[in-house]
C-alpha positions in Angstrom: -10.7 -71.4 90.0 -10.5 -70.3 86.5 -12.8 -67.3 87.2 -10.6 -66.4 90.2 -7.6 -66.2 88.1 -9.6 -64.0 85.5 -10.8 -61.9 88.5 -7.2 -61.3 89.6 -6.0 -60.5 86.3 -8.7 -58.0 85.8 -8.4 -56.4 89.1 -4.5 -56.1 88.4 -5.5 -53.8 85.5 -6.6 -50.2 85.7 -9.5 -50.8 83.4 -13.3 -51.2 84.6 -13.8 -54.2 87.0 -15.5 -57.2 85.6 -18.1 -57.4 88.2 -20.1 -55.1 90.4 -20.6 -55.3 94.2 -18.3 -56.5 97.2 -15.1 -58.6 96.7 -12.7 -59.9 99.3 -9.0 -60.0 99.3 -7.8 -63.0 101.1 -4.3 -63.0 102.2 -2.8 -66.3 103.5 0.1 -67.0 105.9 2.6 -67.3 103.1 1.6 -64.0 101.7 -0.4 -65.2 98.7 -3.4 -63.2 97.9 -6.7 -64.5 96.5 -9.4 -62.4 95.4 -13.1 -63.9 95.8 -16.7 -63.0 96.0 -17.0 -64.7 99.3 -15.7 -64.1 103.0 -12.1 -65.3 103.5 -11.7 -68.8 105.5 -10.7 -68.4 109.0 -6.9 -67.8 109.6 -6.6 -65.5 106.4 -6.3 -61.9 106.4 -9.5 -60.3 104.7 -9.8 -57.1 102.9 -13.1 -55.9 101.6 -13.2 -54.2 98.5 -16.2 -52.5 97.2 -16.4 -52.7 93.3 -18.3 -49.9 91.5 -19.8 -50.4 88.1 -21.1 -47.0 87.9 -17.8 -45.8 86.3 -18.4 -45.0 82.9 -16.6 -46.8 80.3 -13.7 -44.9 78.7 -15.1 -43.4 75.5 -13.4 -44.2 72.3 -11.4 -41.5 71.1 -13.0 -39.1 69.0 -12.6 -39.9 65.3 -10.9 -36.9 63.8 -12.8 -35.5 60.8 -11.4 -36.3 57.5 -9.2 -33.7 56.4 -9.8 -32.4 52.8 -8.5 -29.6 50.7 -10.8 -26.6 51.4 -12.6 -25.5 48.2 -12.2 -22.0 47.6 -15.5 -20.1 47.3 -15.7 -18.8 43.8 -16.8 -15.2 43.6 -18.4 -14.0 40.6 -16.1 -11.3 38.8 -17.3 -7.9 39.2 -18.8 -6.4 36.0 -16.2 -4.3 34.2 -17.0 -0.7 33.9 -18.1 0.0 30.4 -15.6 2.0 28.6 -16.9 5.3 27.5 -15.5 6.4 24.3 -14.1 9.8 23.9 -16.5 12.0 22.2 -15.6 13.3 18.6 -15.1 17.1 19.0 -14.3 19.8 16.5 -12.4 23.1 16.6 -14.4 25.3 14.6 -13.5 28.9 13.5 -16.2 31.6 13.5 -16.6 33.2 9.8 -17.5 36.6 11.5 -14.6 37.3 13.6 -12.3 34.2 13.2 -12.5 33.3 16.8 -12.2 29.5 17.7 -14.7 27.5 19.5 -15.2 23.9 20.5 -18.3 21.9 18.9 -19.5 18.4 18.8 -20.9 19.2 15.2 -18.3 19.1 12.4 -20.7 20.8 9.9 -22.5 23.8 11.4 -25.4 25.3 9.7 -24.8 28.2 7.5 -26.2 31.6 8.7 -26.7 35.1 7.6 -24.7 38.0 8.8 -24.9 41.6 7.9 -22.5 42.3 4.9 -20.6 44.9 6.8 -19.7 42.7 9.8 -17.4 40.8 7.4 -15.0 43.8 6.9 -16.2 44.4 3.5 -16.9 48.0 2.4 -20.5 49.2 3.2 -22.5 50.1 0.1 -23.4 53.6 -0.5 -26.9 55.1 -0.1 -27.4 55.1 -3.8 -26.5 51.4 -4.0 -28.8 50.5 -1.2 -31.9 52.6 -2.1 -31.2 52.8 -5.9 -31.4 56.0 -8.0 -33.8 58.7 -7.3 -37.6 57.8 -8.2 -36.8 54.1 -8.1 -38.3 51.4 -5.6 -36.2 53.2 -2.8 -35.1 56.9 -2.4 -32.2 58.9 -1.8 -33.5 59.9 1.5 -34.3 57.6 4.1 -37.3 59.9 5.2 -38.9 59.5 1.7 -38.5 55.7 1.9 -40.7 55.0 4.9 -42.8 52.1 4.2 -41.1 51.3 1.2 -38.1 49.0 2.4 -38.7 45.5 0.8 -37.3 42.1 1.9 -35.2 42.3 -1.2 -33.5 45.5 -0.1 -32.6 43.7 3.3 -31.4 40.7 1.7 -29.1 42.8 -0.5 -27.1 43.8 2.7 -26.9 40.3 4.4 -24.7 37.3 3.1 -24.5 33.5 4.0 -21.5 32.3 5.9 -20.6 29.1 7.5 -17.9 28.3 10.2 -15.2 25.9 9.2 -14.4 23.0 11.5 -11.6 20.2 11.9 -11.7 17.2 14.1 -9.7 17.4 17.4 -6.9 14.8 17.8 -6.9 12.4 20.8 -4.7 14.6 22.8 -6.6 17.6 22.0 -9.7 16.1 23.0 -8.3 15.1 26.3 -7.2 18.6 26.9 -10.5 20.0 26.1 -12.3 17.4 28.3 -10.1 18.4 31.2 -10.9 22.1 30.8 -14.7 21.2 30.7 -14.3 19.1 33.9 -12.5 22.0 35.7 -15.2 24.4 34.6 -18.0 22.0 35.5 -16.4 21.3 39.1 -16.2 25.1 39.5 -19.9 25.5 38.8 -20.8 22.5 41.0 -19.0 23.9 43.8 -20.7 27.5 43.6 -24.4 25.9 42.6 -27.2 25.8 44.7 -28.3 22.4 45.8 -31.4 22.5 43.4 -29.1 23.2 40.5 -26.6 20.6 41.3 -28.2 17.4 39.7 -27.4 18.2 36.0 -23.8 19.3 37.1 -23.3 16.1 39.0 -24.4 14.1 35.9 -22.1 16.1 33.8 -19.2 15.4 36.4 -19.8 11.7 36.0 -19.9 11.7 32.4 -16.5 13.8 32.0 -14.9 11.3 34.5 -15.9 8.4 32.6 -14.6 10.0 29.3 -11.2 11.0 30.9 -10.6 7.3 31.9 -9.4 6.9 28.2 -7.0 9.8 28.2 
């Protein structure tokens, strides 16, 4: 009878039945019910139960994945834009007319200019050509073919422009003017003439970051 009691306990639960096939519920006159695998004896109320062993077992609960602190992906820092130092610029004064211009060369080469362009008094004909019957002549017509390099050199002098280095603020101001001028040229330039202007635009932008 032990197996019957076990069968009753198992049937009373909602879990999967312990056996498969046909079972019988036998109810006696006093109302006591017995479950067995054989038909009920005479005089007892019989109920036939079909036990199905095809019901799948309840799968175990899925194991939750272990929670771990997400590792942040480390991204390589972007390479810093190399700093473009400000160019060294000079304000130079032209020796011939006193006008100022910008230059990247603080020591321009000396050059020759006519003596009279400096505002000095022009030499007289006698000073240029010399006295009569000398190497020159008092009349230009008589001097054709007799002008020597020394005669020309006497009317030219060597001059050199003076320059001073710009301050940081003056350099930034000069670069902004150069940028505006280049942008204006780039806007009006044909497509074939734009590459050098675009290169100059990038160069000036990089330099102006330090202003």
